[in-house]
N, C-alpha and C positions, 0 to 999 in steps of 0.2 A: 321530627320534633317541631312543634309550633312555638313561636315566640311567647305565647300566652302561658306556657308551662315553665318559663324560666324563673329562677329564684335568686334572691340576694340574701346572703347570710351576713348578719352584723354581730359583732361582739359588743355587748352592752354592759355598762357598769352603772347599776341603778343608784347607788349611794352618792356617786359623784355626777350622775346624769350626763355621761358621755358615751359615745359609740365610736366604733371603728369598723369600716367594711372589711369583712374577712374573705369573702368569695362572692363573685357575681357570675352571671351567665351559666348558672347551674341548673340542671334538670332537677326535679323533685328528688329523684333517687340519689343524684350526686350530692345535693345539699344535705340530705339525711345522712349519707355516708360521711360527709365532712363533720357534721355534728356528732355522730357516733364515734368518730376517730378522736376528735379534739375535745369534746365535751367533758370526758373524765379528767382532763388535765387542767380544767378551769379552776382558778382560785376562788374562794368564797366571795360572793358579791357580784360575780360575773355570770353572764348567761349569753346564749346565742339566740337571736331572733331571726325568723324567716320572713321575708317580705316578697311580694310578687313583683316581677319585672314585666313590663309590657313589651319590651323589645330588647334585643342583644345590645350590650354596651360595647363601645369600641376600645376604651382604655384597657390596656393589658393588666394593669395593677388596680384593684378596686380602691386603694387609697388615693389614686390619682383620678378617680372617676367622679366628675361633678354630677353626673346623672344619678349615681348611687346616693350622693348626698341629698339630691332633690327628692328622691324616693323616700328617704328617711324623714325628711322635713314634712312631706305632704301625706305620706301613707302609713307611717309607723303607728299612729294613734297614741304615741307617748306624749304625756303632758307633765311638766313643761317640756318643751322641745329640747332634746338632748344636744349637746355640743359635739362637733366632729373632733376627733383626736387621731392624729396620724400615728400609726404604730410603726416602729422600725424593727426590721428583722434581727 
């Protein structure tokens, strides 16, 4: 696996314009499996977005990963820029 194939999955709430990283360091197949598993359980107004990662992130939890937040800020294409919201299990 090359680092260029890694994906970041974010949970996005369009109406309130916030996001929360859900999974990072995922292969495209792993990211799609995550979306297939959890997508049917999303409440109305929520969606998953996939973003490309250039390299593996070191943080174990995507909510603690500053690099994930940087990717959303610079590469999501969302306007206005969404706010980070920490999800608690």
